[in-house]
Backbone bond lengths (Angstrom), bond angles and torsions (degrees), N, CA, C in turn:
res aa  C-N    CA-C-N  psi(-1)  N-CA   C-N-CA  omega(-1)  CA-C   N-CA-C  phi
1 M - - - 1.456 - - 1.589 110.67 -
2 R 1.314 114.07 -34.50 1.472 118.86 178.68 1.504 110.46 -63.56
3 W 1.277 118.89 -40.61 1.489 120.77 -178.54 1.564 108.54 -65.04
4 Y 1.261 118.26 -40.21 1.473 120.99 -178.90 1.482 115.08 -70.75
5 L 1.359 117.50 -39.10 1.437 120.88 -178.77 1.515 113.22 -81.00
6 R 1.331 118.18 -28.50 1.362 120.79 -173.61 1.585 114.98 -92.16
7 Y 1.319 114.53 -42.39 1.470 120.54 -175.05 1.525 112.73 -101.87
8 S 1.311 112.72 159.28 1.517 116.52 178.96 1.465 112.32 -81.42
9 R 1.340 114.48 74.81 1.479 120.05 -179.19 1.545 106.79 -131.32
10 S 1.321 113.79 147.63 1.491 119.76 173.59 1.522 110.09 -80.18
11 L 1.255 114.89 173.44 1.523 119.26 178.47 1.502 109.04 -65.55
12 C 1.366 118.79 -38.47 1.430 118.35 175.90 1.497 116.18 -66.18
13 D 1.386 115.53 -32.47 1.393 118.63 174.83 1.519 112.29 -63.27
14 V 1.306 115.19 -41.47 1.474 120.44 179.04 1.536 108.84 -64.59
15 E 1.336 117.04 -41.10 1.455 119.31 176.70 1.464 112.88 -58.43
16 E 1.349 119.08 -37.26 1.433 122.03 179.32 1.574 109.83 -70.80
17 L 1.345 116.79 -36.87 1.467 120.52 175.95 1.540 110.68 -61.98
18 F 1.293 117.39 -38.89 1.488 121.29 176.29 1.563 107.33 -64.03
19 A 1.307 118.99 -43.53 1.468 119.17 -173.52 1.537 108.93 -67.96
20 E 1.348 117.93 -35.16 1.486 120.60 178.51 1.500 111.04 -65.67
21 R 1.290 119.27 -21.44 1.478 123.22 176.70 1.510 114.73 -100.67
22 G 1.307 114.75 11.07 1.485 120.81 174.18 1.579 113.00 79.81
23 L 1.320 114.55 18.27 1.464 118.61 179.13 1.529 110.58 -109.36
24 E 1.372 114.44 144.27 1.464 117.68 -178.54 1.570 107.36 -110.57
25 A 1.327 114.77 121.24 1.430 121.19 176.92 1.502 109.12 -156.61
26 D 1.329 117.81 119.78 1.472 122.39 -178.33 1.541 107.43 -73.89
27 H 1.349 112.65 153.36 1.490 116.55 -178.57 1.501 113.96 -61.44
28 T 1.388 115.23 -28.81 1.445 115.57 176.45 1.490 113.88 -72.07
29 T 1.342 116.96 -29.22 1.445 121.09 174.66 1.512 110.91 -64.05
30 I 1.319 118.61 -43.13 1.476 125.22 178.54 1.542 107.94 -62.50
31 W 1.324 117.71 -39.83 1.492 122.62 178.49 1.525 108.78 -62.81
32 R 1.321 116.82 -40.98 1.537 121.16 178.75 1.457 109.43 -65.84
33 W 1.315 120.18 -39.12 1.489 122.22 178.59 1.481 111.04 -58.66
34 V 1.349 116.52 -43.30 1.485 120.96 -179.53 1.520 107.84 -65.62
35 Q 1.297 120.50 -41.71 1.411 122.47 -174.71 1.576 111.86 -72.84
36 C 1.330 115.90 -31.07 1.412 119.48 -177.34 1.574 113.81 -91.31
37 Y 1.266 114.45 -44.34 1.484 118.42 -176.66 1.529 113.78 -86.27
38 G 1.348 116.01 -28.96 1.486 119.84 -177.77 1.481 114.94 -53.85
39 P 1.339 119.13 -54.44 1.459 120.64 -179.25 1.531 114.43 -61.24
40 E 1.332 114.55 -38.76 1.440 121.11 -177.77 1.575 107.76 -68.68
41 L 1.304 116.07 -44.72 1.541 117.78 -178.62 1.499 107.58 -65.41
42 E 1.339 120.44 -43.71 1.426 121.65 -175.59 1.544 110.43 -62.86
43 Q 1.383 116.43 -39.97 1.422 120.22 -179.92 1.480 111.88 -65.33
44 R 1.392 119.17 -45.81 1.458 123.06 -179.49 1.465 112.33 -66.32
45 L 1.315 120.56 -33.45 1.465 120.97 -174.68 1.531 112.36 -80.99
46 R 1.345 117.76 -15.93 1.464 117.21 178.98 1.484 113.72 -57.51
47 R 1.343 118.05 -31.34 1.448 120.16 -178.51 1.527 112.23 -68.48
48 H 1.318 115.09 -11.87 1.528 118.74 -179.31 1.525 113.72 -103.92
49 L 1.336 116.80 9.48 1.480 121.45 -178.73 1.490 110.98 -66.65
50 K 1.318 118.00 137.84 1.413 121.27 171.10 1.509 110.93 -76.09
51 P 1.385 119.24 146.13 1.437 119.95 179.36 1.577 112.01 -60.47
52 T 1.277 116.57 141.41 1.447 120.54 174.04 1.538 110.06 -92.69
53 N 1.286 117.99 175.19 1.511 119.34 178.81 1.514 109.56 -94.84
54 K 1.263 119.05 -175.69 1.483 127.44 -167.17 1.540 111.23 -97.96
55 S 1.344 117.85 1.95 1.481 120.17 -179.78 1.543 106.59 -106.62
56 W 1.319 117.16 108.86 1.489 123.82 -173.19 1.489 112.33 -99.57
57 R 1.260 117.01 150.03 1.475 125.17 169.75 1.508 108.09 -124.34
58 L 1.379 118.42 126.50 1.466 120.97 -173.16 1.543 108.10 -130.17
59 D 1.329 112.27 134.47 1.474 118.34 -179.58 1.537 107.37 -161.80
60 E 1.305 115.08 171.93 1.479 119.77 176.18 1.502 108.49 -128.71
61 T 1.394 113.71 153.29 1.446 119.76 170.28 1.515 103.76 -128.89
62 Y 1.366 116.60 -177.00 1.422 119.85 -169.80 1.522 110.87 -135.27
63 F 1.361 114.19 150.73 1.438 122.05 177.59 1.564 107.67 -141.45
64 R 1.290 116.29 149.69 1.470 120.30 174.81 1.476 111.80 -90.44
65 V 1.299 117.13 123.61 1.480 125.17 178.48 1.458 110.95 -125.33
66 Q 1.288 118.16 118.87 1.504 122.43 -174.12 1.499 111.23 52.30
67 G 1.281 118.97 41.22 1.426 124.20 175.93 1.525 113.70 76.93
68 L 1.356 118.79 2.46 1.450 122.96 179.87 1.495 108.84 -114.41
69 W 1.332 116.52 147.53 1.486 121.85 177.22 1.480 110.27 -79.13
70 C 1.370 115.42 122.20 1.465 120.04 173.23 1.554 105.62 -117.31
71 Y 1.356 114.67 164.19 1.490 122.93 -169.74 1.462 111.18 -120.29
72 L 1.329 116.31 126.83 1.431 121.60 176.70 1.551 107.68 -101.63
73 Y 1.306 114.92 109.68 1.495 121.83 177.28 1.473 106.36 -82.86
74 R 1.381 115.44 133.38 1.437 120.53 -179.68 1.510 111.75 -136.88
75 A 1.321 116.51 145.11 1.429 120.70 178.44 1.537 107.58 -131.65
76 I 1.388 116.52 133.88 1.410 121.26 173.66 1.574 108.40 -128.49
77 D 1.290 116.99 168.77 1.446 119.23 171.63 1.496 111.86 -94.95
78 S 1.328 117.55 -176.87 1.483 122.67 -173.70 1.561 111.98 -67.72
79 T 1.315 113.97 -18.19 1.483 116.36 179.68 1.570 113.73 -93.50
80 G 1.342 113.15 -5.50 1.451 119.40 178.51 1.500 113.35 97.93
81 A 1.324 120.01 2.96 1.488 122.51 177.10 1.508 109.34 -74.51
82 T 1.345 117.39 133.70 1.419 124.21 179.96 1.591 110.89 -68.13
83 I 1.281 113.81 126.89 1.509 116.70 177.76 1.564 109.31 -92.96
84 D 1.282 118.93 -52.18 1.422 122.02 179.37 1.501 110.29 -170.03
85 F 1.322 118.17 171.81 1.497 124.44 -178.81 1.473 109.21 -151.25
86 L 1.344 117.14 162.46 1.468 122.35 -179.80 1.520 106.62 -158.97
87 L 1.363 113.95 131.57 1.466 119.77 178.58 1.541 102.93 -96.15
88 S 1.349 115.29 134.75 1.466 122.02 -178.65 1.538 110.23 -135.07
89 A 1.258 117.49 148.91 1.466 120.32 -179.93 1.543 108.59 -86.13
90 L 1.379 116.86 -16.69 1.479 121.95 179.62 1.471 110.92 -122.67
91 R 1.338 114.38 153.41 1.497 119.65 176.46 1.514 105.71 -109.44
92 D 1.369 113.67 89.63 1.431 118.92 -177.75 1.571 108.51 -148.86
93 A 1.359 113.91 177.29 1.448 120.80 -175.26 1.550 112.62 -66.09
94 A 1.368 115.31 -28.70 1.454 116.45 179.06 1.483 113.21 -66.85
95 A 1.298 118.96 -34.60 1.446 122.98 177.22 1.510 109.91 -67.60
96 A 1.353 118.76 -39.86 1.451 121.58 179.35 1.532 110.12 -68.00
97 K 1.323 118.29 -35.65 1.458 121.02 175.72 1.484 111.88 -63.33
98 R 1.341 116.90 -38.54 1.482 121.21 -178.50 1.501 108.24 -65.17
99 L 1.375 116.35 -38.88 1.458 119.45 179.17 1.547 111.39 -64.66
100 F 1.328 117.06 -40.74 1.480 120.17 178.93 1.530 108.94 -62.65
101 R 1.323 117.44 -45.52 1.454 121.90 -176.12 1.559 108.91 -62.11
102 K 1.373 114.24 -44.62 1.485 118.31 178.99 1.538 112.27 -64.32
103 A 1.338 117.32 -43.36 1.481 119.41 -176.98 1.539 109.25 -66.63
104 L 1.337 118.47 -45.34 1.437 121.38 -171.20 1.538 111.07 -78.73
105 S 1.297 117.95 -9.52 1.508 121.27 171.99 1.428 113.93 -77.63
106 D 1.313 117.91 -17.87 1.466 123.99 179.16 1.549 110.42 -83.54
107 P 1.318 118.71 123.06 1.451 119.87 -179.28 1.515 115.47 -66.55
108 S 1.322 119.62 -13.41 1.440 122.53 178.33 1.575 112.14 -80.26
109 H 1.313 115.27 -8.59 1.527 119.41 178.02 1.526 109.68 -113.36
110 P 1.331 114.23 107.86 1.487 118.27 178.57 1.590 108.13 -69.65
111 Q 1.294 110.54 167.30 1.522 115.80 177.51 1.511 110.13 -62.66
112 A 1.308 115.35 136.45 1.479 120.41 -175.74 1.520 110.93 -70.37
113 R 1.319 116.88 142.17 1.500 120.24 173.03 1.533 108.40 -89.39
114 V 1.341 117.82 -36.54 1.439 123.49 179.65 1.528 111.22 -144.45
115 I 1.280 121.41 138.76 1.443 124.97 178.93 1.579 106.52 -120.42
116 N 1.314 114.86 120.49 1.453 118.44 178.21 1.529 112.00 -102.41
117 T 1.279 117.02 130.34 1.454 120.23 178.68 1.552 108.26 -133.89
118 D 1.353 115.14 178.85 1.418 117.05 166.88 1.503 112.09 -80.20
119 Q 1.305 121.37 -165.67 1.458 122.61 -171.68 1.495 112.41 -95.33
120 A 1.366 118.81 18.35 1.411 120.96 178.52 1.569 109.01 -69.04
121 R 1.295 118.41 140.20 1.422 123.08 -170.87 1.511 108.67 -72.42
122 L 1.314 120.32 -29.43 1.433 123.27 -174.55 1.546 110.00 -58.28
123 Y 1.297 120.64 -33.30 1.460 122.02 -177.50 1.510 111.64 -70.87
124 G 1.342 117.16 -38.22 1.441 118.65 177.81 1.529 109.08 -64.39
125 A 1.310 117.96 -43.50 1.446 120.29 179.41 1.571 111.41 -63.62
126 A 1.293 115.06 -42.33 1.481 118.25 -178.51 1.541 111.07 -68.27
127 I 1.273 117.29 -39.19 1.508 115.67 178.32 1.503 110.96 -68.60
128 A 1.319 118.31 -41.59 1.522 118.58 176.43 1.436 109.87 -59.07
129 A 1.367 120.06 -37.54 1.469 120.89 -176.59 1.526 111.68 -69.80
130 V 1.318 118.60 -44.49 1.463 121.83 178.10 1.512 113.91 -66.84
131 K 1.319 116.09 -28.81 1.483 120.16 171.48 1.504 110.50 -67.02
132 E 1.324 115.58 -44.23 1.518 120.52 -178.20 1.493 111.78 -62.31
133 E 1.364 117.70 -37.89 1.485 120.99 179.05 1.505 113.17 -81.85
134 G 1.350 119.11 -5.62 1.422 120.75 179.71 1.501 116.61 88.43
135 T 1.338 119.18 -1.47 1.437 119.87 179.04 1.526 110.46 -66.22
136 L 1.375 116.87 -39.74 1.403 124.39 -178.98 1.506 111.98 -111.49
137 R 1.348 121.21 134.89 1.414 119.25 -176.46 1.586 111.80 -68.71
138 R 1.230 116.81 147.84 1.506 121.55 -174.02 1.517 112.17 -66.48
139 R 1.254 120.53 -24.28 1.450 125.15 -174.36 1.579 110.18 -77.15
140 C 1.334 115.30 -13.40 1.452 121.98 -178.92 1.565 107.78 -59.81
141 E 1.361 117.58 132.31 1.476 124.29 -178.02 1.535 108.32 -93.10
142 H 1.319 117.07 131.60 1.410 120.19 171.82 1.559 108.24 -98.65
143 R 1.340 119.29 122.41 1.443 124.67 -174.83 1.471 110.89 -120.78
144 P 1.291 123.05 94.45 1.469 124.50 177.25 1.532 114.26 -80.02
145 V 1.311 116.12 75.09 1.412 122.77 -178.31 1.572 108.49 -118.11
146 Q 1.283 116.86 113.75 1.404 123.90 -168.14 1.569 111.88 -63.88
147 Y 1.333 117.34 -45.69 1.436 119.50 -172.24 1.516 113.77 -69.29
148 L 1.330 115.68 -21.10 1.535 118.65 -176.11 1.564 106.68 -78.36
149 N 1.330 116.76 -9.88 1.498 118.32 175.02 1.502 111.91 -91.79
150 N 1.368 121.05 9.14 1.431 121.48 177.50 1.545 111.48 -58.21
151 I 1.328 116.80 -35.94 1.469 117.63 -177.95 1.491 110.41 -67.15
152 L 1.294 116.60 -30.70 1.527 119.60 177.28 1.556 110.39 -75.87
153 E 1.304 118.16 -38.56 1.457 123.19 175.18 1.546 110.27 -55.33
154 Q 1.302 115.08 -45.45 1.479 121.15 176.35 1.493 110.67 -62.77
155 D 1.303 117.10 -41.69 1.462 119.86 -179.03 1.507 110.63 -66.79
156 H 1.361 118.67 -31.94 1.479 119.81 177.02 1.525 109.52 -60.02
157 R 1.301 116.38 -34.12 1.503 119.26 -173.23 1.524 113.05 -61.54
158 A 1.373 115.08 -34.80 1.483 115.74 178.10 1.530 111.62 -67.48
159 I 1.325 119.24 -32.41 1.479 119.98 -178.57 1.521 107.89 -77.72
160 K 1.292 118.97 -42.42 1.506 121.86 -177.40 1.536 109.33 -70.22
161 R 1.357 117.39 -34.70 1.457 118.02 176.48 1.508 113.52 -65.45
162 R 1.356 115.57 -36.50 1.439 119.38 177.32 1.533 111.35 -72.01
163 C 1.293 120.46 -31.09 1.454 122.37 -175.39 1.548 111.10 -84.76
164 A 1.281 118.64 -11.36 1.499 121.72 -174.81 1.551 110.15 -61.42
165 P 1.349 119.67 -45.45 1.532 116.67 178.72 1.503 115.21 -69.06
166 M 1.320 118.19 -6.44 1.492 118.64 178.68 1.516 110.00 -77.29
167 L 1.355 118.96 -11.66 1.437 124.95 177.22 1.502 112.80 62.78
168 A 1.294 121.45 -59.94 1.454 123.18 -179.40 1.520 109.08 -154.75
169 L 1.312 116.78 143.24 1.454 123.41 176.01 1.550 107.08 -100.67
170 K 1.294 113.95 131.15 1.516 119.76 -163.09 1.520 112.41 -90.13
171 S 1.301 120.35 -23.53 1.412 118.30 176.04 1.553 107.75 -151.56
172 F 1.293 115.24 159.25 1.510 121.93 -177.67 1.519 111.28 -61.13
173 R 1.277 118.27 -46.23 1.468 122.01 -177.26 1.513 110.94 -62.84
174 T 1.309 117.48 -51.35 1.475 117.70 -178.92 1.508 110.66 -69.43
175 A 1.331 121.29 -28.57 1.427 122.87 177.52 1.511 111.04 -67.22
176 A 1.408 114.64 -40.29 1.504 117.90 177.69 1.532 112.05 -64.89
177 I 1.347 116.61 -36.45 1.493 119.71 -179.92 1.554 108.63 -70.24
178 T 1.313 116.86 -46.39 1.426 120.88 -178.96 1.563 111.89 -60.43
179 L 1.303 114.88 -47.87 1.519 118.20 178.44 1.467 111.99 -63.79
180 A 1.361 119.09 -33.95 1.441 120.84 176.89 1.541 110.58 -65.09
181 G 1.327 117.41 -36.45 1.429 123.25 176.48 1.512 109.83 -65.47
182 V 1.389 119.51 -46.00 1.439 123.11 176.07 1.515 112.45 -57.59
183 E 1.333 113.67 -42.93 1.477 119.84 178.91 1.562 108.74 -63.04
184 L 1.260 118.88 -39.95 1.459 123.32 -178.18 1.545 109.38 -66.27
185 A 1.328 116.23 -43.02 1.491 118.87 177.44 1.532 110.05 -64.58
186 H 1.366 116.80 -35.63 1.427 119.03 178.67 1.514 111.63 -66.72
187 R 1.341 116.72 -41.04 1.445 119.92 175.68 1.535 113.11 -61.43
188 I 1.349 118.22 -40.10 1.397 119.55 178.36 1.518 111.64 -65.75
189 R 1.323 116.24 -36.33 1.446 122.29 177.02 1.543 109.70 -61.61
190 K 1.292 117.76 -42.31 1.441 125.22 -179.12 1.612 110.52 -78.56
191 R 1.355 117.12 -1.73 1.443 122.67 174.62 1.531 109.45 61.50
192 Q 1.297 117.81 50.32 1.485 123.09 -178.39 1.518 112.25 -89.82
193 F 1.344 118.73 -4.57 1.489 120.47 -176.58 1.502 108.45 -104.74
194 S 1.359 113.71 144.68 1.455 123.48 176.70 1.546 107.03 -117.84
195 F 1.319 115.90 121.55 1.463 119.91 -179.14 1.518 113.79 -106.72
196 G 1.358 115.41 17.48 1.466 118.33 177.10 1.551 112.51 86.07
197 P 1.292 118.21 -175.26 1.443 121.40 -174.87 1.558 111.61 -69.17
198 D 1.361 115.93 -24.51 1.485 117.55 179.73 1.520 113.09 -89.30
199 G 1.357 116.95 2.10 1.441 120.23 179.89 1.482 113.15 -83.32
200 P 1.314 119.47 176.92 1.476 119.83 177.94 1.475 115.15 -68.06
201 R 1.314 115.93 153.10 1.459 119.70 -179.89 1.456 112.74 -66.54
202 Q 1.330 115.93 166.91 1.471 123.65 -175.60 1.509 109.93 -56.25
203 F 1.387 118.68 -44.90 1.395 123.77 -176.51 1.491 116.39 -97.57
204 S 1.345 115.27 23.84 1.476 122.25 176.74 1.501 108.17 -68.61
205 S 1.299 116.98 159.06 1.433 120.96 -176.97 1.520 108.60 -73.80
206 L 1.368 112.20 157.56 1.493 117.18 -177.72 1.545 111.08 -62.74
207 K 1.303 117.15 -30.43 1.443 121.45 179.47 1.521 107.96 -60.96
208 N 1.335 119.89 -46.48 1.466 123.69 178.64 1.473 110.86 -64.53
209 L 1.367 120.24 -40.34 1.375 122.05 178.34 1.554 112.11 -58.55
210 W 1.349 113.12 -46.87 1.495 116.34 178.51 1.483 111.94 -65.72
211 A 1.367 120.33 -34.44 1.443 122.50 178.63 1.519 108.41 -65.84
212 R 1.323 120.04 -38.32 1.479 120.54 176.93 1.553 110.50 -68.87
213 A 1.367 114.15 -39.57 1.471 115.84 -179.12 1.548 111.40 -65.72
214 L 1.268 119.01 -31.28 1.461 124.09 -175.82 1.594 109.30 -91.66
215 A 1.296 117.94 0.71 1.480 120.64 -179.01 1.549 111.64 -53.89
216 R 1.328 116.14 143.88 1.450 117.78 -173.61 1.516 112.86 -66.74
217 Q 1.406 116.03 -29.55 1.501 115.59 -178.71 1.462 113.48 -65.06
218 D 1.385 118.72 -25.04 1.483 118.55 178.40 1.543 109.94 -72.07
219 F 1.382 117.19 -20.98 1.451 118.12 178.82 1.520 113.33 -94.73
220 A 1.307 116.32 -9.76 1.458 120.17 -176.50 1.538 113.51 -103.42
221 T 1.317 119.49 4.41 1.418 122.37 -174.77 1.526 112.90 -75.21
222 D 1.314 118.73 -29.12 1.418 120.43 178.81 1.462 109.77 -114.91
223 R 1.337 117.70 110.50 1.458 122.84 -175.18 1.536 110.61 -79.94
224 N 1.312 118.83 -17.80 1.469 119.07 -179.74 1.481 114.67 -78.45
225 K 1.345 115.99 -10.45 1.488 119.76 -177.65 1.499 108.49 -113.57
226 P 1.305 118.83 146.53 1.491 124.21 -179.36 1.575 108.03 -67.26
227 T 1.286 113.76 143.76 1.475 119.22 174.49 1.531 110.84 -82.70
228 A 1.323 113.23 172.19 1.437 118.41 -177.03 1.511 112.12 -64.15
229 V 1.336 115.08 -31.69 1.464 120.38 177.60 1.525 111.22 -67.96
230 A 1.358 115.56 -39.97 1.492 120.52 177.30 1.533 109.30 -66.60
231 L 1.328 119.25 -38.37 1.463 119.22 179.40 1.508 111.08 -66.60
232 S 1.372 116.63 -30.79 1.509 116.93 -174.72 1.569 108.69 -70.94
233 R 1.387 119.53 -20.09 1.450 116.97 -179.72 1.536 110.87 -74.27
234 H 1.310 116.90 -19.12 1.475 119.11 -179.64 1.536 112.21 -90.23
235 C 1.349 117.10 -6.91 1.453 120.59 -179.18 1.539 106.88 -87.36
236 T 1.334 118.79 77.22 1.438 123.94 -176.97 1.484 111.09 -80.80
237 R 1.337 117.34 169.95 1.414 118.96 177.26 1.536 113.00 -64.72
238 T 1.287 117.85 -33.32 1.500 122.49 175.54 1.574 109.33 -57.63
239 Q 1.324 115.94 -46.17 1.441 121.83 -177.78 1.519 108.86 -65.75
240 M 1.352 115.44 -40.70 1.483 118.77 179.71 1.482 111.04 -61.27
241 L 1.307 119.21 -41.31 1.458 121.28 179.20 1.487 113.28 -70.17
242 A 1.327 116.53 -26.41 1.485 121.59 -177.93 1.492 109.70 -81.42
243 C 1.349 119.72 -19.77 1.469 119.17 -177.39 1.457 113.81 -72.99
């Protein structure tokens, strides 16, 4: 799953990499791993996110899903750390408001001091709305300066470059899960997770970081929620064909 989410390879390419190492896994099996384990892994690793700073950059990029353009709203801080993301079928203020609510509900993201966007009107309307409802503090400054979003435009490239070999995303639900997995791999690459004093060092290899992220103890801390192994039992062939 790491090879598929991190590197610009198709499912068939990953299947060939498995075969070269003496492993047998059909490309549809790898796809099911992404759909079953991706959301669980992303949910469990959120508790290990490092805090971001209070200077946000917000913008959207686009992907084709079922032949229609959909929009991936993304927010990063001034150092390039990913704050949050949201896939939306529409490019409007309602989608931007959902992203703000999602980002500010995470304790690892403090209230923004300044939010930089492009000059699209939808962002001004969304920021005013979330201030009115109390989700965002009123002292937060909205700064529509295009060139300050260059760091975010560069960060978009990593996500779009990874998604290029996928050719086309077949449904909105599976596209949202796959893009969340790609964003998770991108966060691990940027070393945004802290696993405590017993975790890997800051300059440890990405392979070690993934090994620590996939450690069984991270999936066994909450007994009230099903583990990734339990989730895999529900991913039957019928569900696979229906996705």
